[in-house]
C-alpha positions in Angstrom: 0.0 0.0 0.0 2.8 2.4 0.9 4.8 1.6 -2.2 1.7 2.2 -4.4 1.1 5.6 -2.7 4.8 6.5 -3.2 4.6 5.5 -6.8 1.5 7.6 -7.3 3.2 10.6 -5.7 6.2 10.2 -7.9 4.0 10.1 -11.0 2.1 13.2 -9.8 5.4 15.0 -9.2 6.7 14.1 -12.6 3.5 15.1 -14.2 3.7 18.4 -12.3 7.3 19.0 -13.4 6.4 18.2 -17.0 3.4 20.5 -16.9 5.6 23.3 -15.4 8.3 22.8 -18.0 5.7 22.8 -20.9 4.9 26.3 -19.7 8.3 27.5 -18.5 10.3 26.4 -21.6 9.0 29.4 -23.5 8.2 31.6 -20.6 9.7 35.1 -20.8 9.3 35.3 -17.0 10.8 32.0 -15.9 13.9 32.1 -18.1 15.3 35.4 -16.7 14.0 34.6 -13.2 15.9 31.3 -13.0 18.9 32.9 -14.7 19.0 35.7 -12.1 18.6 33.4 -9.1 21.4 31.1 -10.4 23.8 34.0 -10.8 23.0 35.4 -7.4 23.6 32.0 -5.9 27.0 31.8 -7.7 28.0 35.2 -6.3 27.0 34.2 -2.8 28.5 30.7 -2.9 31.8 31.8 -4.5 32.0 35.1 -2.5 32.9 36.8 -5.8 31.9 40.2 -4.2 35.0 39.9 -2.0 37.4 41.7 -4.3 41.0 41.6 -3.3 42.3 44.9 -1.9 45.6 44.6 -3.8 46.6 47.6 -6.0 44.3 49.8 -3.9 41.2 47.9 -5.1 42.0 48.4 -8.8 40.5 45.0 -9.8 37.1 46.4 -8.5 36.0 48.0 -11.7 39.5 48.9 -13.0 39.4 52.3 -14.8 35.6 52.4 -14.6 35.8 51.8 -10.8 38.4 54.6 -10.5 36.2 57.0 -12.4 33.2 56.0 -10.4 35.1 56.7 -7.2 36.1 60.1 -8.5 32.4 60.9 -9.3 31.3 59.7 -5.9 33.9 61.9 -4.2 32.8 64.9 -6.1 35.7 65.2 -8.5 33.6 64.6 -11.6 34.3 62.2 -14.4 38.1 62.0 -13.8 41.1 60.1 -12.5 40.9 56.8 -14.5 44.0 55.4 -12.9 43.6 56.6 -9.3 45.8 59.6 -8.7 44.1 63.0 -9.2 45.0 63.5 -12.9 41.9 65.5 -13.9 39.0 65.1 -16.3 39.0 62.1 -18.6 37.2 60.5 -21.5 39.2 57.2 -21.2 36.0 55.2 -20.8 32.4 55.8 -22.1 30.2 57.4 -19.4 27.2 55.3 -18.5 28.7 52.4 -16.6 31.1 54.6 -14.5 28.1 56.7 -13.5 26.3 53.5 -12.5 29.2 52.6 -10.3 29.3 56.0 -8.8 25.6 55.8 -7.9 26.1 52.5 -6.2 29.2 53.9 -4.4 27.2 56.8 -3.0 24.5 54.4 -1.7 26.7 51.5 -0.5 30.1 52.9 0.0 33.2 53.2 -2.1 34.9 49.8 -2.8 32.8 48.0 -0.2 31.6 44.4 -0.3 28.1 45.8 -0.3 28.8 47.9 -3.4 30.5 44.9 -5.1 27.5 42.7 -4.4 25.0 45.3 -5.8 27.0 45.9 -8.9 27.5 42.2 -9.6 23.8 41.6 -8.9 23.0 44.3 -11.5 25.3 42.7 -14.0 23.6 39.4 -13.2 20.2 41.0 -13.9 21.5 42.4 -17.2 22.8 38.9 -18.1 19.5 37.2 -17.0 17.4 39.6 -19.1 19.5 38.8 -22.1 17.8 35.5 -22.3 14.6 37.3 -23.5 16.0 38.8 -26.7 17.9 35.6 -27.3 14.7 33.7 -27.3 12.9 36.2 -29.5 15.7 36.5 -32.0 16.1 32.7 -32.3 12.4 32.1 -32.6 12.0 34.6 -35.4 15.2 33.5 -37.2 15.2 29.7 -36.7 12.1 28.5 -34.9 10.9 27.7 -31.4 13.2 24.7 -30.8 16.4 26.7 -31.4 14.9 29.5 -29.3 14.4 27.2 -26.4 17.8 25.6 -26.7 19.7 28.9 -27.0 17.8 30.8 -24.3 18.1 28.0 -21.7 21.7 27.4 -22.5 22.2 31.1 -21.7 20.2 30.6 -18.5 22.1 27.5 -17.2 25.7 27.4 -18.5 28.3 28.5 -16.0 30.6 29.7 -18.7 28.0 32.3 -19.7 27.8 33.6 -16.1 31.5 34.3 -15.7 31.6 38.0 -16.6 28.5 39.0 -14.8 29.4 37.4 -11.5 33.1 38.3 -11.4 33.7 41.5 -13.3 32.5 45.0 -12.4 32.4 46.2 -16.0 29.9 47.0 -18.7 30.3 43.6 -20.5 26.9 42.1 -19.5 25.0 45.4 -20.1 26.6 45.6 -23.6 25.5 42.1 -24.4 22.0 42.9 -23.4 21.8 46.1 -25.4 23.2 44.6 -28.5 20.8 41.6 -28.3 17.8 44.0 -27.9 19.0 46.1 -30.8 19.5 42.9 -32.9 15.9 41.8 -32.1 14.6 45.3 -32.9 16.4 45.3 -36.2 14.6 42.1 -37.1 11.3 43.6 -36.1 11.9 46.8 -38.1 11.7 44.8 -41.3 8.0 44.8 -40.8 7.2 47.5 -38.3 5.8 50.9 -39.3 5.4 54.1 -37.3 7.8 56.5 -35.7 8.1 54.9 -32.3 10.2 51.9 -33.5 12.6 54.1 -35.3 13.0 56.4 -32.3 13.7 53.3 -30.1 16.3 52.2 -32.7 18.1 55.5 -32.5 17.9 55.8 -28.7 19.0 52.3 -28.1 22.0 52.9 -30.3 22.8 56.0 -28.4 22.7 54.2 -25.1 24.8 51.4 -26.5 27.4 53.9 -27.8 27.6 55.5 -24.3 28.0 52.0 -22.8 30.5 50.3 -25.1 31.6 52.4 -28.0 32.9 49.4 -30.0 29.3 48.4 -30.5 28.8 51.3 -32.9 30.7 49.3 -35.6 27.5 47.2 -36.1 25.3 50.3 -36.5 25.9 50.9 -40.3 25.4 47.2 -41.2 22.2 47.0 -39.1 20.8 50.1 -40.6 21.7 49.0 -44.1 20.1 45.6 -43.5 16.8 47.2 -42.4 16.8 49.5 -45.4 17.6 46.6 -47.8 15.0 44.2 -46.4 12.3 46.9 -46.3 13.2 48.0 -49.9 12.7 44.4 -51.2 9.1 44.6 -49.7 8.4 48.0 -51.2 8.5 49.7 -47.7 9.9 53.1 -47.2 12.8 53.5 -44.7 14.8 56.7 -45.4 12.5 58.8 -43.2 12.6 56.3 -40.4 16.4 56.0 -40.6 16.7 59.8 -40.5 14.5 59.9 -37.4 16.6 57.2 -35.8 19.8 59.1 -36.6 18.4 62.3 -35.1 17.6 60.5 -31.8 21.0 58.7 -31.8 22.9 62.0 -32.1 20.6 63.6 -29.6 21.4 60.8 -27.1 25.2 61.2 -27.4 25.4 64.9 -28.1 25.5 66.0 -24.4 28.6 63.9 -23.8 30.2 65.1 -27.0 29.7 68.7 -26.0 31.1 67.9 -22.5 34.2 66.4 -24.1 34.7 69.5 -26.3 34.3 71.8 -23.4 36.7 69.9 -21.2 39.4 69.1 -23.8 39.0 71.8 -26.4 38.6 69.3 -29.2 35.9 67.0 -30.5 36.2 63.5 -28.9 33.7 60.8 -30.1 32.6 59.5 -26.7 36.0 58.1 -25.5 39.6 59.2 -26.1 41.9 56.3 -25.6 42.1 54.6 -29.0 45.7 55.7 -29.6 46.8 54.4 -26.3 45.1 51.0 -26.9 46.6 50.8 -30.3 50.1 51.3 -28.8 49.5 48.6 -26.2 49.0 46.1 -29.1 51.6 47.4 -31.5 55.2 48.2 -30.9 58.5 46.6 -30.0 57.8 43.4 -28.2 54.3 43.0 -29.7 53.2 39.4 -29.9 49.5 39.7 -30.7 48.4 40.1 -27.1 48.0 43.1 -24.7 51.3 44.6 -23.7 49.9 45.3 -20.2 53.2 46.6 -18.9 52.7 49.8 -20.9 49.5 50.6 -19.2 49.6 53.6 -16.8 48.4 51.4 -13.9 51.3 49.0 -14.5 54.0 51.5 -15.5 54.9 54.4 -13.3 56.7 56.2 -16.2 53.6 56.0 -18.4 51.5 57.3 -15.5 53.8 60.2 -15.0 53.7 61.0 -18.7 49.9 60.8 -18.7 49.7 63.2 -15.7 52.3 65.7 -17.2 51.2 65.7 -20.8 47.4 65.5 -20.2 45.1 62.8 -21.7 44.8 64.2 -25.2 48.5 64.7 -25.7 49.4 61.4 -24.1 47.0 59.5 -26.4 48.3 61.3 -29.5 51.8 60.4 -28.6 51.0 56.8 -28.0 49.1 56.7 -31.3 52.1 58.2 -33.1 54.4 55.5 -31.7 52.0 52.7 -32.8 51.6 54.2 -36.3 55.4 54.5 -36.7 55.8 50.9 -35.7 53.1 49.8 -38.2 54.5 51.9 -41.1 58.0 50.5 -40.4 56.8 46.9 -41.1 53.4 46.4 -42.6 54.2 42.7 -43.0 54.8 42.3 -39.2 51.6 44.2 -38.5 49.7 42.0 -40.8 51.1 38.9 -39.1 50.2 40.3 -35.7 46.7 41.0 -36.9 46.3 37.4 -38.1 47.5 36.2 -34.6 45.0 38.6 -33.0 42.2 37.2 -35.2 43.1 33.6 -34.0 43.3 34.7 -30.3 40.0 36.5 -30.5 38.2 33.4 -31.6 40.3 30.7 -30.1 41.4 32.3 -26.8 44.6 34.1 -25.9 47.8 32.1 -25.2 48.2 31.9 -21.4 49.9 29.4 -19.0 50.1 25.8 -20.0 47.9 24.7 -17.0 45.4 22.0 -18.0 42.4 24.1 -16.8 43.5 27.0 -19.1 43.9 24.6 -22.0 40.4 23.2 -21.4 39.0 26.7 -21.2 40.5 27.7 -24.5 39.4 24.5 -26.1 35.8 25.2 -25.1 36.2 28.8 -26.3 37.5 27.7 -29.7 34.8 25.0 -30.0 32.0 27.6 -29.4 33.5 29.8 -32.1 33.8 26.9 -34.6 30.2 25.9 -33.9 28.9 29.4 -34.3 30.6 29.9 -37.7 29.4 26.5 -38.7 25.8 27.5 -37.8 26.3 30.8 -39.7 27.5 28.9 -42.8 24.4 26.6 -42.7 22.1 29.5 -42.2 23.6 31.3 -45.1 23.4 28.2 -47.2 19.8 27.6 -46.4 19.0 31.3 -47.0 17.6 32.0 -43.6 16.2 35.5 -43.6 18.3 36.8 -40.7 21.5 35.0 -41.7 23.2 38.0 -43.3 22.5 40.1 -40.2 24.3 37.5 -38.1 27.1 37.6 -40.7 27.6 41.3 -40.5 27.6 41.3 -36.7 30.3 38.6 -36.6 32.3 40.5 -39.2 31.9 44.1 -38.0 32.0 44.0 -34.2 35.3 42.1 -33.7 37.2 43.8 -36.5 38.8 46.5 -34.3 40.3 44.0 -32.0 42.3 42.4 -34.8 44.3 45.6 -35.1 44.5 46.5 -31.4 44.6 43.4 -29.1 42.1 40.6 -28.1 40.7 39.6 -24.8 38.1 36.9 -24.1 35.9 39.5 -22.5 35.7 41.4 -25.9 33.7 38.5 -27.4 31.0 38.4 -24.8 28.8 41.2 -26.3 28.2 39.0 -29.4 27.9 35.7 -27.5 24.1 35.8 -27.3 24.0 35.7 -31.1 26.7 33.1 -31.2 24.7 31.0 -28.8 21.8 31.1 -31.2 24.0 30.0 -34.1 25.5 27.2 -32.0 22.0 26.0 -31.0 20.9 26.1 -34.6 23.8 23.9 -35.9 23.3 21.4 -33.1 19.6 21.4 -33.8 20.2 20.7 -37.5 22.6 17.9 -36.6 20.1 16.4 -34.2 17.3 16.6 -36.8 19.5 14.9 -39.4 20.4 12.2 -36.9 16.8 11.5 -36.1 15.9 11.4 -39.8 18.7 8.9 -40.5 17.5 6.8 -37.5 13.9 6.7 -38.9 15.2 5.8 -42.4 17.4 2.9 -41.0 14.5 1.6 -38.9 12.3 1.3 -42.1 
């Protein structure tokens, strides 16, 4: 009697779980809710909010953390390396201001502030599952949408940046995924509101991670081309979007001009970054020892010359190196391409080797999925193509980092789910054919 009752209860439980999953698998509530809870649990279990106090808490937000501290202390958007060096445009503004807001509420470089910021990053990462699902469903169908969105929810590798790094990485991934979804919707939407949202979202993205702007021209062209094939007008909408984009970023551009006496497109440090990837000793990775936080001479030069002059000088050094040997620069760029998609060479520890192998495998599967989507003429395949071509391009000429791939990993996850889904379908079909 007891065994029968236990069996009945197990069946009821299994039925309840199946019923819940039938609803939750496509639920735009359960996906981000579970993702957020898992990320919070990771933060609490691994104590990732306990940043090491070495280098005066620099690993807590790095340059953005330093700028956030300066804002919280009333010095304004300044001091990216710690010492009072004055106003800066080294980083885009939105995330440092978010850090500053948290610092004012929870204390500067406190565990409480770290927890709040990592929780916010986790929220951004969790919410990204929604546009992943919507993009995949529109592009490849519901099965790919479920697989890719739940992979984003559950995989620990996806969680790394949001639970360990106080940086804009997870917010950039969310913004780019929302923009990608909106671009797909704009193919068929009419009315001013969608174009305004397109422009404003691009403005917010540019003020969060300026590298994202490289995808703006391809996304706008894709919308125009797709609508043109349907006989829909787009030029007026694109003009409206451009107006709101420039309106969103204009206050920051004006601020930079007033502070530095020259026009600076959102952030100033490209010349310095170019030099840290190109020069004597360059090997295709980041020459971190040139960074002002690692090199006292560089920091003194930055403080004495001022940010604009320092960046110009660093750019001149990099350009001189490139012009002296275009062949070497080309070879370094090839290496950077490989490192961007396969992982940077690091120590020979087994864990690092496994990490890079997984990193490379995900890139290979994503490109495989893209190739199949192009071959099958999936409607959104060229939009995926232009994203994977345009966004990473700058890093082939500067230097790569595994974090720089994360903003496009939502779209890569969809392509990986698509190619696996295709393989599973072909395997099931062959199985049925063999059985008959």
